[in-house]
KEDO-307261 format. One line per 4 residues: their letters; for each residue x negated, y, z negated of C-alpha. Coordinates in Angstrom, 3 decimals. Example, Ala and Ser with C-alpha at 12.3 -4.5 7.8 and 13.67 -1.06 7.14 Angstrom:
2
as> -12.300/-4.500/-7.800 ~ -13.670/-1.060/-7.140
This chain:
316
mlwi> 3.916/203.240/28.167 ~ 4.841/200.134/26.874 ~ 6.710/201.892/24.020 ~ 8.664/203.754/26.571
kiil> 9.730/200.620/28.158 ~ 10.849/198.892/25.097 ~ 12.700/202.068/23.886 ~ 14.277/202.427/27.332
sall> 15.429/198.745/27.077 ~ 16.457/199.057/23.447 ~ 18.622/201.911/24.263 ~ 20.503/200.321/27.141
layl> 20.863/197.428/25.165 ~ 22.257/199.148/22.183 ~ 24.856/200.994/24.395 ~ 26.297/197.858/25.895
awal> 26.587/196.265/22.562 ~ 28.484/199.336/21.365 ~ 30.579/199.564/24.763 ~ 31.434/195.901/25.054
dlds> 33.543/193.650/22.889 ~ 30.711/191.578/21.365 ~ 33.256/189.112/19.760 ~ 34.871/188.327/23.429
ildl> 31.497/187.735/24.859 ~ 30.510/185.158/22.186 ~ 34.174/183.320/22.534 ~ 33.055/183.173/26.334
lkqa> 29.686/181.500/25.397 ~ 31.397/179.285/23.044 ~ 33.743/178.018/25.868 ~ 30.942/178.252/28.585
dwsl> 30.771/174.907/30.935 ~ 27.121/173.948/29.922 ~ 26.970/171.300/32.869 ~ 27.350/174.587/35.071
vlaa> 24.513/176.296/33.057 ~ 22.179/173.147/33.777 ~ 23.013/173.550/37.345 ~ 21.907/176.992/37.375
cfcl> 18.702/175.970/35.804 ~ 17.984/173.139/38.253 ~ 18.612/175.997/41.283 ~ 16.085/178.246/39.412
ivgq> 13.490/175.763/38.903 ~ 13.804/174.476/42.584 ~ 13.698/177.901/44.057 ~ 10.394/178.559/41.819
lfsa> 8.894/175.615/43.568 ~ 9.781/177.240/46.858 ~ 8.248/180.319/45.774 ~ 4.891/178.760/44.808
irwa> 4.612/176.976/48.055 ~ 5.358/180.355/49.609 ~ 2.454/181.841/47.453 ~ 0.170/178.914/48.602
wlar> 0.912/179.718/52.347 ~ 0.049/183.360/51.911 ~ -3.061/182.635/50.013 ~ -4.107/180.064/52.514
glgl> -3.634/182.546/55.137 ~ -5.980/185.124/53.507 ~ -8.696/182.456/53.172 ~ -8.161/181.067/49.668
tvll> -8.289/177.305/49.587 ~ -6.776/175.921/46.475 ~ -4.751/173.040/46.022 ~ -1.152/173.309/46.191
srki> -0.551/171.580/42.975 ~ -3.060/174.011/41.322 ~ -1.076/177.170/42.886 ~ 2.232/175.603/41.556
qfyf> 0.733/175.474/38.117 ~ -0.497/178.850/38.282 ~ 2.978/180.193/39.472 ~ 4.948/178.621/36.583
lgmf> 2.196/180.207/34.147 ~ 2.820/183.487/35.679 ~ 6.380/183.122/35.379 ~ 6.075/181.878/31.776
lslf> 3.840/185.054/30.822 ~ 6.261/187.103/32.761 ~ 8.823/186.721/30.298 ~ 6.637/187.860/27.334
lpsi> 4.779/190.543/28.873 ~ 5.705/194.006/29.530 ~ 6.709/193.471/32.924 ~ 6.659/191.093/35.831
iggd> 3.351/192.717/36.655 ~ 1.635/191.081/33.736 ~ 2.482/187.375/35.032 ~ 1.302/188.333/38.452
varg> -1.805/189.968/37.417 ~ -2.482/186.611/35.456 ~ -1.824/184.308/38.272 ~ -3.986/186.509/40.836
wlla> -6.732/186.386/38.193 ~ -6.557/182.719/38.064 ~ -6.633/182.137/41.837 ~ -9.672/184.184/42.038
kgka> -11.368/183.182/39.034 ~ -15.015/181.434/39.874 ~ -14.865/182.445/43.389 ~ -16.995/184.991/45.250
nagw> -15.390/187.865/46.805 ~ -11.841/186.611/46.236 ~ -10.502/189.598/44.015 ~ -9.056/191.372/46.916
paaa> -7.532/188.262/48.734 ~ -6.275/186.931/45.370 ~ -4.578/190.388/44.598 ~ -3.171/190.549/48.028
svil> -1.788/187.181/48.165 ~ 0.258/187.867/44.893 ~ 1.334/191.588/46.151 ~ 2.425/190.058/49.765
erls> 4.227/187.185/47.903 ~ 6.242/189.438/46.015 ~ 6.800/191.782/49.089 ~ 8.111/188.561/50.948
gvvg> 10.556/188.145/48.193 ~ 11.846/191.914/48.239 ~ 12.344/191.151/52.312 ~ 14.280/188.164/51.074
lalv> 16.375/190.116/48.660 ~ 17.049/193.007/51.286 ~ 18.370/190.455/53.993 ~ 20.500/188.892/51.494
vsfc> 22.176/192.148/50.661 ~ 22.494/193.112/54.346 ~ 24.282/189.795/55.115 ~ 26.572/190.131/52.158
lffl> 27.527/193.826/52.915 ~ 29.378/192.431/56.090 ~ 31.826/190.718/53.847 ~ 32.430/193.334/51.211
dvpa> 34.766/196.150/50.842 ~ 32.112/199.004/50.838 ~ 31.887/202.476/52.505 ~ 30.682/202.072/56.144
ywlw> 27.868/204.366/55.729 ~ 26.358/201.888/53.250 ~ 25.975/199.360/56.185 ~ 24.449/202.109/58.228
vwng> 22.005/203.325/55.727 ~ 21.052/199.896/54.414 ~ 20.512/198.181/57.880 ~ 18.801/201.267/59.359
gmlv> 16.280/200.956/56.537 ~ 15.998/197.008/57.399 ~ 15.420/197.950/61.097 ~ 12.475/200.289/60.103
gwll> 11.122/197.518/57.849 ~ 11.366/194.729/60.563 ~ 9.660/197.087/62.943 ~ 6.700/197.782/60.705
mlav> 6.392/194.236/60.150 ~ 6.194/193.356/63.587 ~ 3.782/196.137/64.388 ~ 1.363/194.964/61.576
pwww> -1.383/193.667/64.072 ~ -1.668/196.995/65.461 ~ -1.290/199.409/62.590 ~ -3.348/197.493/60.125
sklq> -6.449/197.244/62.462 ~ -6.255/201.091/62.956 ~ -5.695/201.527/59.153 ~ -8.982/199.559/58.574
ekgw> -10.897/201.795/61.167 ~ -9.705/204.980/59.440 ~ -9.467/204.004/55.591 ~ -11.649/205.505/53.073
egkl> -14.968/204.062/51.988 ~ -16.143/203.324/48.466 ~ -15.385/200.950/45.421 ~ -11.846/200.775/46.402
sgwk> -12.314/199.982/50.102 ~ -12.419/196.354/49.298 ~ -9.017/195.840/51.040 ~ -10.479/196.320/54.236
vlqi> -11.662/192.744/54.235 ~ -8.013/191.648/54.221 ~ -7.123/189.860/57.571 ~ -3.294/190.567/57.421
nspe> -3.345/191.099/61.044 ~ -5.045/187.686/61.940 ~ -3.102/184.876/63.522 ~ -3.433/182.554/60.553
fqra> -1.773/185.054/58.223 ~ 0.758/186.254/60.374 ~ 1.731/182.661/60.948 ~ 2.079/182.072/57.073
wwma> 3.842/185.405/56.671 ~ 6.645/184.390/59.179 ~ 6.803/180.881/57.704 ~ 7.183/182.137/54.271
lpvs> 10.250/184.518/54.938 ~ 12.648/181.925/55.397 ~ 11.527/180.383/52.203 ~ 12.090/183.691/50.496
ivfq> 15.707/183.569/51.806 ~ 16.280/180.259/50.590 ~ 14.921/181.216/47.101 ~ 16.935/184.199/46.860
llvv> 19.827/181.873/47.893 ~ 19.186/179.521/45.045 ~ 19.149/182.511/42.374 ~ 22.487/183.727/43.760
qahv> 23.882/180.269/43.675 ~ 22.496/180.081/39.973 ~ 24.393/183.229/38.747 ~ 27.441/181.879/40.719
flgq> 27.135/178.851/38.430 ~ 26.904/180.918/35.451 ~ 29.509/183.162/36.320 ~ 31.873/180.106/36.813
avgl> 30.832/179.020/33.342 ~ 32.259/182.092/31.702 ~ 34.924/182.815/33.821 ~ 33.382/185.829/35.953
elsw> 35.641/185.954/39.039 ~ 33.696/187.355/41.916 ~ 33.242/186.188/45.539 ~ 30.112/184.630/46.344
fayg> 29.154/187.881/48.601 ~ 29.670/190.041/45.666 ~ 27.528/187.656/43.583 ~ 24.868/188.174/46.360
fmvc> 25.048/192.068/46.355 ~ 25.065/192.145/42.652 ~ 22.192/189.813/41.947 ~ 19.855/191.015/44.610
lval> 20.302/194.740/44.088 ~ 19.825/194.131/40.267 ~ 16.730/192.100/40.913 ~ 15.163/194.945/42.860
asal> 15.930/197.301/39.980 ~ 14.770/195.287/37.261 ~ 11.465/194.541/38.731 ~ 10.486/198.282/38.565
plsf> 8.067/198.839/35.690 ~ 10.527/201.294/33.967 ~ 12.027/198.681/31.084 ~ 10.724/195.748/29.064
ngfg> 10.749/192.816/31.398 ~ 13.967/194.325/33.047 ~ 16.081/193.984/29.927 ~ 18.666/196.499/29.712
irea> 18.604/197.345/33.394 ~ 19.267/194.106/34.365 ~ 22.415/193.660/31.914 ~ 23.439/196.972/32.814
gyig> 23.324/196.352/36.390 ~ 25.455/193.159/36.233 ~ 27.844/194.581/34.166 ~ 28.274/197.918/36.168
iavw> 28.404/195.992/39.513 ~ 30.881/193.534/38.457 ~ 33.210/196.105/37.040 ~ 32.892/198.144/40.272
fgas> 34.277/194.989/41.885 ~ 37.114/194.524/39.349 ~ 35.691/191.927/37.277 ~ 35.573/191.593/33.444
seaa> 32.926/193.400/31.909 ~ 32.736/190.765/28.886 ~ 32.521/187.889/31.293 ~ 29.591/189.924/32.909
gama> 27.955/190.358/29.997 ~ 28.258/186.738/29.050 ~ 26.548/185.721/32.284 ~ 23.849/188.163/31.774
alwv> 23.038/186.420/28.498 ~ 23.125/183.158/29.904 ~ 20.733/184.291/32.564 ~ 18.188/185.083/29.830
lvla> 18.628/181.538/28.600 ~ 18.128/180.041/32.184 ~ 15.026/182.120/32.578 ~ 13.837/180.900/29.316
iaai> 14.245/177.189/30.111 ~ 12.695/177.762/33.631 ~ 9.606/179.296/32.064 ~ 8.972/176.196/29.964
pggi> 6.814/174.275/32.621 ~ 4.406/177.323/32.689 ~ 4.114/177.446/29.109 ~ 3.103/173.615/29.109
vlwr> 0.652/174.559/31.962 ~ -0.561/177.376/29.512 ~ -1.018/174.980/26.798 ~ -2.763/172.092/28.796
mggt> -5.431/174.848/30.025 ~ -6.336/175.872/26.700 ~ -4.072/178.881/25.999 ~ -4.813/182.281/26.784
kilq> -8.549/181.705/26.540 ~ -8.208/180.828/30.123 ~ -7.429/184.517/31.269 ~ -10.883/185.737/29.530
kdkp> -13.820/186.306/31.814 ~ -16.234/183.574/31.688 ~ -19.216/184.219/29.411 ~ -22.865/183.190/30.364
hrde> -24.105/179.927/28.458 ~ -26.570/180.148/25.928 ~ -29.200/178.170/27.685 ~ -28.842/180.293/30.793
dseg> -29.375/183.519/28.561 ~ -32.660/182.053/26.860 ~ -33.924/181.055/30.209 ~ -33.207/184.638/31.638
rhss> -35.167/186.035/28.362 ~ -37.991/183.481/28.548 ~ -38.444/184.386/32.569 ~ -38.476/188.001/31.472
């Protein structure tokens, strides 16, 4: 599966390299306003801090008590790993594993906290797209279809206390039935969920603004609402486990949507290249956390100590 992702990303990037004027993109990068690139880095790092706090709230709502500073460290570590593992799922698995490590019966709540934190982010993306659509010249049925889906989503969220308890009663039994312990219909989690949604919106707005700064740095002329529409749709597409870390899909999405709005394909390509650089810079704190925690060995399962093993053999 990994090779399929790598091949798809390579094919998309190769096509873009063939279709675009790479010399023009390099010229735009050489002439870029790097103060705006730094502003984009600041927006993303602040946004990641908000996301870490959002995750902490959701985890606490599921009964996982860990220091906020520790969760922030795990979040940035997951971001660092996501940049170098086959998809964003890799970093998410790592931070869920670390959150549950050493705690009894914490596996399902930890996994759920990560999934629900991502789901909260998706809701934030969808809300930003809904807002932007009202200010863009798009077919009317786009508004109806998108906002109709949003309405269904809101009704499902509001009805969680009802349908989750029903699902727990009728769900299957067996090894994979541990999800039944998740109390996402509890008042504590519901409070955390609705507190997290505004944070998700703030995070997505910061990401959009980071792209606006990068676009301005290389002369990509789009309205803020076009940026919001483009960035959030591409984020949804690149999060799918179809390519290597979203490479290829993300760049093709930026360029395709920017051209659709009448902007320069080369400027969009330059902005996409800068976004990869910003992601790498924003991931540096996670690399530092990984190093200070002892490297990738922290992701390994704890082994019993020798003295414990010998005691077990003597007692037997």
